[in-house]
N, C-alpha and C positions, 0 to 999 in steps of 0.2 A: 450634559450630555444624554442624546437622547438614545432610544435603543431600537432596533428594528425587531418586530414581534417576532420572525419565522425568517429562516434561511431564504425562503420564496421571495422575500420582500427586499434581498441583498443583491444588489448589481456588481457581481465579483469580476465584471468587465471594467469597472471603473476603479478598481483597486489599485495602490501602486503595485508593479511588477516583481520587486525586491524586498518584500516586508510582509507583516502580520496583514490579512486583508479586513480581520475582526477577530475582537476579542469579546468574552463573556460566554454565553449560552451555557449547556450542561453537556456532560458527556451521557447521557442517558440513550438507550438505543435508540429512540427516535428521533432524537435531537441529532444524533451521531449520521444517522443513515441519511436524514434530510441534506446533514453539511455534504457527504461524499455525492449525491445527486447534484449540487450546486456545485462541484468541483472544488471541494475545500476539503482540507485533514485536518484533525487537530494536533497540536503539541503542547501538552499539559505541562505546568509549571510542578515538578516534583518536590520543592521544598519551598520554604517562605523567601530565601534568598533569590529563587528564579524569579517567583511572582513579585518581589518587590523590584527586581531587575526591571521586569515588563513595565512596571509602573513608573520607575524612573526614565527609561529611554522612550516610553511610546505615549506619555501621557498628555502631553503637548498634543499630539497629533490626535488623539481622542478628542480631548477639549472641541479642538477646531473641527471634528466631526470628519476630518480625514481617513480615519480608521473608527469603522462605527461598533458600537457595541449592540450584541445580540443575545434574545432571549429575554428572562423575567428581570424587573429591576432589585430583585433580592440576591442576584447571582454575583458573586465576586469577580468583577471586571477582568480582574488580571491572572485568574487561577487557570484559565485555557487561552492559548492563543491559537489563530485560525490561519492556514497558510493554502495560496492558490497560486503559485509559482508563474510568470510568464517571462519566457516560454515555459512550455511543460515537457520535461522528457518523457517520451513513451516509446514503446517497443510492440510494433506492428508482430502480428502472432507468429509471422513467419519468420522473423529476426531471428530469434535465440538460437544458435547453433551451440556445440561442444567444440573445443580445439581439438586439432588432430590429436595430440597428444593423449587428451583424456577420452576422447573416442576410442582411442587405440586401447587404452588400458580397462574400457569398459568391455570392449570386446574379447580382451585376451586373458584378462586377470580378475578385475572385480566383479565381485557378484552382487551387485546392488540391486534393488528393487524400488519402485516408487507407488505411492498410494494417496489417495483424495479424501480427505475430513477422517482419517483413522485415527489421527493422536492433534487436534486442531488445538487445546490448550496447552498442551505438551509444546507445539513449536512455537506460540507466542511466548510462554516463559522461556524457553532457550533462547527467544530473540532478545529478550529483555536481559538476561543474565550478562552482567559484567558490562553493561551499557551505560555511559556518561554522556550526555545526562541520563536521568532515568524519565523518558517521557511515557514509558509504559506503565503508567501509574495502575494501582490496584483497581480503582475506577474504570478506568480505560479498558483494562482487561475485563471486568466484569460485563462490561457492556458489549465488548466484541464477542466474546463467549454467547452471550445470549442473541447478538445478530448470527452468529455461526447457528445457534439452536434453530433460529428462524429461516435459515437456508439464505442468508446474503453474505455472509461471511466464509471464507474458507482456507484450507489449508492443504498444501503439496507436503510429503515427508518421503524423506529418502531413508532406505532402510541397508543396514549391513548386517547379516548373521542376528536378525530380531533385534538390533539397535538402531536407534534413532540418532543418524548421522549428520543430518541435515533437513533443511524445509524452508517454506517461503509462506506466508500468510496474506491475507486482504479481503478486501470488501468487494464483491461484484456488483456494478451497477449496470443491466442490459449486457451491451456487447464490450464493455470497458471493465477491466480489472484492476483495481487500483493496488498495489502491492506496497505492503504497510513496512513491511521489513522480513529478511533471511538470514539464516546461520548455517554454519556448517562446523562440523567436528574431523571432517574427514578433508584434504583438499579436495576442490572440485565439486563438493557435495552441494554447495549453494547453487552454482550453477545448474547441476542435474537437475534441482527442484524446479529453477526458473524454465527452463528448456521443457521440463517435464508439464510444467502448467500452460505453457503455450502450446502443446500439442494437444494437451485435454481440452483447452478452451477454443481452440482453431476447430475440433472435432464436434463442439458444441454449437457453433457458427460465432464464436468471439471474435473480435477483432483488434483491440490494443489492450496491452499490459500497460499501466500507468506507473512510473518507476518514481514519481512524485519529486523526488530531489535529483539534480542531475550529479554525475560523480565519473570520475574514470573507470568504476567498476560497470557503471549502468551503461557506459559507451561501449565497453567491450562486449558486452551482451548483446550489441547491435541499436541500443538505445540511440532516439534522433531528438531533437527539440521541434516542437511546433507552436505556434502562437496561442495563447492562453485562450483566444475567442475561438479560435478551430478544434481545441480540444472539448471546452464547454458546450460548442455547439453539437458535436458529436455525441458526447454526454446524454445531453437533454433529448436526441431524436431517439436512443435506444433505451433511457433511463428506466421504462418498466416492463422492458421485454423478459421473458422467461427464457433462460438457455443452461439447462442442466448438463452439467460435465459427467464424463464418464467416471465411475468411482472403482473399479476394479484395479488391484494390486497388479502391477506389471513390471517385467524385468528392464531396468535401466539401459540394459544394452540396445533395445531399440531405438533409442535417440541417437544412437554413434551413427555418423555418417560413414557408410560403407567404402566411398571413394574420397579423395583429396579437397572435398569441397568446405572441409571445416577450416576454422580461422587459428 
């Protein structure tokens, strides 16, 4: 089994469309950021069973070189699977809109507000709570918090009377924001978080929200599927652009559509 020394040496476009594109590497902040810039995101094994399952299911493909290993020889090859689906689910920043009913509730009753980067680690840990499989491992959270400190990872928070009731977080790569996870403690709060993120990112000059994994929820938010090659090409074109988002705490009702244009 040979290893690619770094993410830049991995040709993601040659990888299978519906399985891991690599194993190995580490979850250090530098490795994590390089992976996102290559169009790849991590799915760590949270326990020995999951690690062993990776070994059993994918060992033949790794041995044959169809799934490469990335990183140092000493790294456990099956501790982290790395993914880059083809096609890729994305949301143009103009896509997310609130439903008519949620917009009406925000205008007439709900006194929610939104913020950027006010409680990054809190959002990450809320996204981890109760999730199975537990892919947000302690090591991954530590690196994500470090990327946040360095200005690469961000969160949007939704508040109600001082309580954190929803949010979304992810890693910004130029004009693409890769959303890792979201949560809600009130119906609609995660949709408000994504819509707020889209508005702030659009104001900064951002273009795409990457949903990573397709789902009915992603489609409901306005997600569309694009070829992986198109996504990676866009990612590389703007990967080193600096697009700071506005950080002010704002009323969520501003996101409500005043007309019947919401879905």
